C-alpha positions in Angstrom: 0.0 0.1 -0.1 1.4 3.4 -1.0 1.2 6.5 1.2 -1.8 8.6 0.5 -2.4 12.1 1.8 -5.5 14.0 2.7 -6.7 17.3 3.7 -10.3 16.9 4.8 -12.2 13.9 6.3 -15.7 12.7 5.3 -17.7 10.3 7.7 -20.9 8.3 6.7 -23.3 8.3 9.4 -25.0 4.8 9.9 -22.6 2.2 10.6 -19.7 4.7 10.8 -20.6 7.4 13.1 -23.4 5.5 14.9 -24.2 1.8 15.4 -27.4 1.7 13.6 -27.4 -1.2 11.0 -29.8 -3.3 13.3 -32.1 -0.3 13.8 -32.2 0.2 10.0 -32.9 -3.6 9.2 -35.6 -3.6 11.9 -37.4 -0.6 10.5 -37.4 -1.9 6.9 -38.1 -5.5 7.7 -40.8 -4.8 10.2 -42.8 -2.7 7.8 -42.3 -5.1 5.1 -43.6 -8.0 7.1 -46.6 -5.9 7.8 -47.3 -5.9 4.1 -46.4 -9.8 3.6 -43.1 -9.1 2.1 -40.0 -11.3 3.3 -36.7 -9.8 3.4 -33.5 -12.0 3.3 -29.9 -11.1 4.2 -28.9 -10.9 0.5 -31.5 -8.2 0.0 -30.5 -6.3 3.1 -26.9 -6.2 2.0 -27.9 -5.1 -1.6 -30.6 -2.9 -1.1 -30.7 -1.4 2.5 -27.4 -0.7 3.9 -25.7 2.5 2.4 -28.6 3.0 0.0 -31.0 5.9 -0.2 -34.4 5.3 1.2 -35.9 5.8 -2.3 -33.8 3.0 -3.7 -34.9 0.6 -0.8 -38.6 1.7 -1.2 -38.6 0.9 -5.0 -36.9 -2.4 -4.3 -39.5 -3.4 -1.6 -42.6 -1.7 -2.5 -42.3 -0.7 -6.1 -45.7 -2.3 -7.0 -47.6 0.1 -4.5 -49.0 3.3 -5.7 -47.4 6.7 -4.8 -49.8 7.4 -1.9 -49.3 3.9 -0.3 -45.4 4.4 -0.6 -45.6 7.8 1.1 -47.5 6.2 4.1 -45.0 3.3 4.2 -42.1 5.6 4.2 -43.5 7.5 7.2 -43.9 4.2 9.1 -40.1 3.3 8.4 -38.9 6.8 9.1 -41.0 6.8 12.4 -39.1 3.7 13.6 -35.7 5.0 12.7 -36.2 8.6 13.9 -37.0 7.5 17.6 -34.3 4.8 17.9 -31.4 5.4 20.1 -28.0 4.3 18.6 -24.7 4.3 20.4 -21.6 5.9 18.7 -19.3 3.5 16.8 -16.3 2.9 19.3 -13.4 5.2 19.0 -15.1 7.6 16.5 -15.7 10.4 19.2 -11.9 10.2 20.1 -10.7 10.4 16.4 -13.1 13.4 15.5 -11.8 15.2 18.6 -8.2 14.6 17.4 -9.0 15.8 13.9 -10.7 18.8 15.2 -7.7 19.7 17.3 -5.6 19.4 14.2 -8.1 21.7 12.4 -8.8 19.1 9.7 -12.2 19.9 8.0 -14.8 17.4 8.5 -18.0 16.4 6.5 -20.9 14.1 7.3 -22.2 12.4 4.1 -25.3 10.3 4.6 -28.2 8.8 2.9 -30.3 9.7 5.7 -32.7 12.8 6.1 -31.7 16.2 7.7 -34.3 15.8 10.6 -32.9 12.5 11.6 -29.3 13.7 11.2 -30.1 16.5 13.5 -31.6 14.1 16.1 -28.4 12.0 16.1 -26.1 14.9 16.4 -27.9 16.3 19.2 -28.2 13.0 21.0 -24.4 12.8 21.0 -23.5 16.6 21.3 -22.0 16.7 17.8 -24.1 19.6 16.5 -21.2 21.8 15.9 -18.5 19.2 14.9 -19.1 19.0 11.1 -18.1 21.8 8.8 -20.4 20.4 6.0 -23.4 17.8 6.1 -24.7 16.3 3.0 -28.0 14.4 3.3 -30.2 12.4 0.8 -32.0 15.5 -0.6 -28.9 17.4 -1.4 -28.1 15.3 -4.5 -29.8 13.9 -7.4 -28.3 10.5 -7.3 -27.5 8.8 -4.0 -24.9 6.2 -3.3 -23.2 4.3 -5.0 -23.1 7.5 -7.3 -20.2 9.7 -6.4 -22.4 12.9 -6.2 -22.7 13.3 -2.5 -18.9 13.0 -1.9 -18.2 15.3 -4.8 -20.5 17.8 -3.2 -18.9 17.4 0.1 -15.5 18.1 -1.3 -16.7 21.0 -3.1 -18.3 22.7 -0.1 -15.2 21.8 1.8 -13.3 23.7 -1.0 -11.2 20.6 -1.7 -10.7 18.3 -4.6 -12.4 14.8 -4.1 -8.8 13.1 -4.2 -7.9 15.2 -1.2 -10.5 13.7 1.0 -10.4 10.5 3.3 -13.7 8.8 3.6 -14.9 6.4 6.2 -17.6 4.0 5.0 -19.2 0.8 6.1 -21.3 -0.5 3.0 -20.4 -1.5 -0.6 -22.5 1.2 -2.1 -20.7 3.7 0.2 -17.3 2.6 -0.7 -18.2 2.6 -4.4 -19.5 6.1 -4.1 -16.5 7.4 -2.3 -13.9 5.6 -4.6 -15.8 6.7 -7.8 -15.4 10.2 -6.6 -11.7 9.9 -6.3 -11.3 9.7 -2.5 -9.3 7.6 -0.5 -11.7 5.2 1.4 -11.3 3.1 4.6 -14.0 0.6 5.5 -15.5 0.4 8.9 -17.1 -2.9 10.2 -17.0 -6.6 9.5 -17.5 -6.8 5.8 -14.2 -7.7 4.3 -15.8 -7.5 0.9 -15.4 -3.6 1.2 -11.9 -4.2 0.2 -12.8 -5.9 -3.1 -15.0 -2.5 -4.0 -12.0 -0.3 -3.5 -11.5 0.4 0.3 -7.8 0.6 1.2 -8.3 -1.3 4.3 -11.1 -2.5 6.6 -11.3 -2.0 10.4 -13.9 -3.5 12.9 -14.2 0.1 14.4 -12.0 3.2 15.2 -10.5 1.6 18.2 -8.9 -1.0 15.9 -7.6 1.8 13.4 -3.9 2.6 14.1 -3.7 6.2 14.8 -0.8 8.6 15.4 0.0 12.4 15.5 2.5 13.4 13.0 4.8 16.4 13.8 4.8 17.4 10.2 2.0 19.3 8.7 1.0 16.5 6.4 -2.0 14.1 7.1 -1.6 10.5 5.5 -2.7 6.9 5.5 -0.4 4.0 4.8 0.0 0.5 6.0 0.9 1.4 9.4 -2.4 3.4 9.8 -3.6 6.9 10.2 -1.1 9.9 10.7 -2.6 13.3 11.4 -0.1 16.1 11.2 0.1 18.6 14.1 2.7 21.3 12.9 4.7 22.9 15.6 4.3 26.8 15.9 
C-alpha cells in the first residue's frame, strides 16, 4: 500500500458514526412484514445498507402506488427517528483529534436532515461537522459519487484530497468513484474488493498517530494526522 495524503475527512453516518445497522434493518423489515413481504440477508446487503431510502422503497414496495409508498415511508422513518444508537467505538476520540488538528470534516449520509439533527443532538456533535450532505442534497445517491463530490466542493477541496470512512459496498463505491481515499469500517471484508484501502472493525482498531509534520496521510501503518509545531 502506498502512502496517500488527505486534507479533509468525510464520515458516513449509519454504521460509521453510529451503530445503527440493526435499527435500519428492523425498520424496513418490520414494515415489510406488515405488508406480507419477506426480506433475506442478501436483499438487506444489496438494497438497504448504504442505500438512499428511495432505492430501498422501490426495491421493496415498487408495486404500490405513490400514496401507499408515502405512507409506508412514514412508518419506516418513524421507527428510525425515535431509535437510540450508540456511537461506533473510537469515533468520538478520532473526531476530537481531527478537530484539534483543524482538519475539515464532513458528514455524508443517505439519511434525512431531521434524523441527522436528532443523532447529532443526542451525542453532542451539532457543531462538529463543517459540512453535512443528506439524501435530499443530491440527485443521485450512493453508489453514485455525487454526495462525496458535493462534500468536497463545499469543503473547498478536490475529491482526491478527501479521506472517507464507509461501512457499505454502495458507500465505498461512491467514495472511490469520486476519487477519494476510502477506509472501510465494520466486519464486511468485501469492502476491500470494492475499493476500500483497508477495513477495520471500528475506530479503536484503526492505528492512529499524531505526526509532527503538517501532512496528514494513511499507509499500511495506519492513520497519521499532522500537528505542525508553531
